C-alpha positions as CSV (number, residue, x, y, z in Angstrom):
1,M,-8.9,-45.5,94.5
2,K,-12.6,-44.9,94.7
3,T,-12.8,-45.6,98.5
4,F,-14.7,-43.0,100.4
5,F,-16.1,-42.2,103.9
6,K,-19.8,-42.5,104.7
7,Q,-21.2,-39.2,105.8
8,T,-22.8,-39.9,109.2
9,A,-23.4,-37.8,112.3
10,L,-20.7,-39.8,114.1
11,I,-18.1,-39.0,111.5
12,A,-19.0,-35.3,111.6
13,L,-18.5,-35.4,115.4
14,A,-15.2,-37.2,114.9
15,F,-13.9,-34.6,112.4
16,T,-15.1,-31.8,114.7
17,F,-13.0,-33.3,117.4
18,V,-10.0,-33.6,115.0
19,I,-10.2,-30.0,113.9
20,S,-10.4,-28.8,117.4
21,L,-7.2,-30.6,118.2
22,A,-5.3,-29.7,115.0
23,S,-6.5,-27.5,112.1
24,C,-3.3,-27.7,110.1
25,E,-3.4,-28.5,106.4
26,A,-1.7,-31.9,106.9
27,T,-4.5,-33.0,109.1
28,R,-7.2,-31.8,106.8
29,N,-5.7,-33.6,103.9
30,A,-4.7,-36.7,105.8
31,N,-5.3,-40.1,104.3
32,N,-7.0,-43.0,106.1
33,K,-3.9,-44.3,107.9
34,Q,-3.0,-40.8,109.1
35,K,-6.5,-40.1,110.3
36,G,-6.2,-43.3,112.4
37,A,-3.4,-41.6,114.3
38,V,-5.2,-38.3,114.8
39,I,-8.8,-39.2,115.5
40,G,-8.1,-41.7,118.3
41,A,-10.7,-43.8,120.0
42,T,-13.9,-42.3,118.5
43,G,-15.4,-45.5,117.0
44,G,-19.0,-45.8,115.7
45,A,-18.5,-44.8,112.1
46,I,-18.5,-48.4,110.9
47,L,-21.9,-48.9,112.5
48,G,-23.1,-45.9,110.6
49,A,-21.8,-47.2,107.3
50,I,-23.6,-50.5,107.9
51,I,-26.9,-49.5,109.5
52,G,-27.1,-45.7,109.5
53,N,-29.1,-44.4,112.4
54,N,-30.8,-47.8,113.1
55,V,-28.4,-49.0,115.8
56,G,-30.3,-51.4,118.1
57,K,-33.1,-52.4,115.7
58,G,-33.3,-56.1,115.0
59,G,-30.2,-58.3,114.9
60,N,-28.8,-60.7,117.4
61,G,-26.3,-58.6,119.4
62,E,-24.4,-55.4,119.9
63,L,-22.1,-54.8,116.9
64,G,-20.3,-52.0,118.7
65,A,-18.7,-54.4,121.2
66,V,-17.2,-56.4,118.3
67,I,-15.9,-53.4,116.4
68,G,-14.4,-51.5,119.3
69,G,-12.8,-48.1,119.1
70,V,-10.3,-46.6,116.7
71,V,-6.6,-47.1,117.6
72,G,-4.7,-43.8,117.6
73,G,-1.0,-42.9,117.6
74,G,1.7,-44.8,115.8
75,A,-0.2,-48.0,116.1
76,G,-3.2,-46.4,114.3
77,V,-0.9,-45.5,111.4
78,L,0.4,-49.0,111.1
79,I,-3.1,-50.5,111.2
80,G,-4.4,-48.0,108.7
81,A,-1.6,-48.9,106.3
82,K,-2.5,-52.6,106.5
83,M,-6.2,-51.9,106.1
84,D,-5.6,-49.6,103.1
85,K,-3.7,-52.4,101.4
86,Q,-6.5,-54.9,102.1
87,A,-9.2,-52.5,100.8
88,Q,-7.2,-51.9,97.6
89,K,-6.8,-55.7,97.1
90,I,-10.6,-56.1,97.5
91,E,-11.3,-53.4,94.9
92,Q,-8.8,-55.0,92.5
93,E,-10.1,-58.5,92.9
94,I,-13.8,-57.7,93.1
95,P,-14.5,-54.7,90.9
96,G,-18.2,-54.8,91.4
97,A,-18.1,-54.4,95.1
98,Q,-18.5,-51.1,96.9
99,V,-15.5,-50.8,99.2
100,E,-15.2,-48.1,101.9
101,R,-12.4,-47.4,104.4
102,V,-14.1,-46.3,107.6
103,D,-12.1,-45.7,110.8
104,D,-9.9,-48.7,111.3
105,G,-12.1,-50.9,109.2
106,I,-13.3,-51.8,105.7
107,V,-17.0,-51.9,104.8
108,V,-17.8,-54.0,101.7
109,T,-21.4,-53.7,100.3
110,F,-22.8,-56.3,98.0
111,D,-26.2,-55.6,96.5
112,E,-28.1,-57.2,93.6
113,N,-25.8,-55.3,91.1
114,S,-22.5,-56.0,92.8
115,G,-21.5,-59.6,93.1
116,V,-23.6,-61.4,95.7
117,Y,-27.1,-62.2,94.3
118,F,-30.2,-63.7,95.9
119,D,-33.3,-64.8,94.1
120,T,-36.5,-63.3,95.3
121,A,-37.4,-64.5,98.8
122,K,-34.4,-66.9,98.7
123,Y,-31.2,-67.0,100.7
124,N,-29.1,-69.8,99.0
125,I,-25.6,-68.8,97.7
126,N,-25.8,-69.3,94.0
127,S,-22.9,-69.9,91.6
128,A,-22.5,-66.2,90.7
129,S,-22.3,-65.3,94.3
130,Q,-19.9,-68.1,95.0
131,A,-17.3,-66.7,92.6
132,T,-17.3,-63.4,94.4
133,L,-17.2,-64.9,97.9
134,D,-14.3,-67.2,96.8
135,K,-12.3,-64.2,95.8
136,L,-13.0,-62.4,99.1
137,S,-12.2,-65.5,101.1
138,N,-8.8,-65.7,99.6
139,I,-8.1,-62.1,100.6
140,L,-9.4,-62.8,104.1
141,K,-6.9,-65.8,104.3
142,E,-4.1,-63.4,103.2
143,Y,-5.0,-61.0,106.0
144,P,-5.8,-63.4,108.9
145,D,-5.5,-60.8,111.7
146,T,-9.0,-59.4,111.0
147,N,-12.5,-60.1,112.1
148,V,-15.6,-59.9,109.9
149,L,-19.1,-58.7,110.6
150,V,-21.7,-59.9,108.1
151,V,-25.0,-57.9,108.1
152,G,-28.1,-58.7,106.1
153,H,-30.8,-56.3,104.8
154,T,-33.9,-56.4,102.7
155,D,-36.2,-54.0,100.9
156,S,-39.7,-53.2,102.3
157,V,-41.7,-55.6,100.1
158,G,-43.5,-58.1,102.3
159,A,-44.2,-58.4,106.0
160,D,-41.7,-57.0,108.5
161,E,-41.2,-60.3,110.3
162,M,-40.6,-62.2,107.0
163,N,-38.0,-59.6,106.0
164,M,-36.2,-59.8,109.3
165,T,-36.0,-63.6,108.9
166,L,-34.9,-63.3,105.3
167,S,-32.1,-60.9,106.1
168,K,-31.0,-63.2,108.9
169,N,-30.9,-66.2,106.6
170,R,-29.0,-64.4,103.9
171,A,-26.4,-63.0,106.3
172,Q,-26.0,-66.5,107.9
173,A,-25.7,-68.1,104.5
174,V,-22.8,-65.8,103.6
175,T,-21.1,-66.5,107.0
176,N,-21.6,-70.2,106.6
177,Y,-20.1,-70.2,103.1
178,F,-16.9,-68.6,104.5
179,T,-16.7,-70.9,107.5
180,Q,-18.1,-74.2,106.2
181,N,-17.1,-74.1,102.5
182,K,-13.9,-72.0,102.6
183,G,-12.4,-73.1,105.9
184,L,-12.2,-69.7,107.6
185,S,-12.4,-69.8,111.4
186,P,-15.9,-69.2,112.8
187,S,-14.3,-67.2,115.6
188,R,-13.5,-64.4,113.1
189,F,-17.2,-63.9,112.2
190,T,-20.2,-62.1,113.7
191,T,-23.5,-62.2,111.9
192,N,-26.3,-59.7,112.3
193,W,-29.5,-58.7,110.4
194,Y,-31.8,-55.7,110.1
195,G,-34.6,-56.7,107.8
196,E,-36.1,-53.6,106.1
197,T,-35.2,-51.2,108.9
198,A,-32.0,-49.8,107.5
199,P,-32.6,-48.8,103.8
200,V,-29.9,-46.9,101.9
201,A,-32.2,-46.1,98.9
202,D,-35.8,-45.3,98.1
203,N,-38.0,-48.4,98.5
204,S,-40.7,-46.8,96.2
205,T,-38.5,-47.5,93.2
206,A,-37.3,-50.8,91.7
207,E,-33.7,-49.5,91.6
208,G,-33.9,-48.4,95.2
209,R,-35.3,-51.8,96.4
210,A,-32.4,-53.6,94.6
211,K,-29.9,-51.5,96.5
212,N,-31.6,-52.2,99.8
213,R,-31.5,-56.0,99.2
214,R,-27.9,-56.2,100.3
215,V,-25.3,-57.8,102.5
216,N,-22.6,-55.6,104.2
217,L,-19.3,-56.9,105.4
218,A,-17.2,-55.0,107.9
219,I,-13.6,-56.1,108.1
220,V,-11.9,-54.9,111.3
221,P,-8.5,-55.4,113.0
222,N,-8.6,-58.1,115.7
223,E,-6.8,-57.9,119.0
224,K,-3.6,-59.5,117.7
225,M,-3.3,-56.9,114.9
226,K,-3.8,-54.1,117.5
227,Q,-1.4,-55.5,119.9
228,D,1.3,-56.2,117.2
229,A,0.9,-52.6,116.0
230,Q,1.2,-51.2,119.5
231,N,4.3,-53.3,120.1
232,Q,5.9,-52.2,116.8
233,A,5.1,-48.6,117.6
234,G,6.5,-48.9,121.1
235,E,3.3,-47.8,122.7
């Protein structure tokens, strides 16, 4: 599985905390679900995977409140196992997507080379993008105890205000497709946008700009999944 962790300052702090608690080989080599039990309620890494160090710039609300903290203990192990399976399913069904398991969640990145495409200065969901989103919607229906954050980004071409609006429209177009076309509950979705303020590549190159014109989805356990896991773990 090609899933990997984003390297952010928050993750570095989390692992420093983990190592200070337990430096055994099993912890250092732990998989995602095991790390959920050890790290505990650190949180924040999903934000880093989506927007890097640009927390608070742009957007329509505080994503951290939606994501919440990491669940530790036996419940964290159970949640990690479910999210691992869901991430693997996304990779199998949508091979072009970049899929990352971060904390208790899954971050899916679609850019112009990986499944969700937007024409220049446009935000409509075209037929190629529909095929990808149809596959993802089926997986979201299979795993109903999750919430989804949809976050839009642009490259640096054009005015800042225009790019902020464009990223908003693209993120909302993806959310609307899931909720209006595929029948997923709007209560599961939070939409945010950051314009050109959170690049992941060099905007001075065509390749870099293509990577920056992207939509991120963060799939996180909802309160029902957390409560069920805690009940099952006897916590």
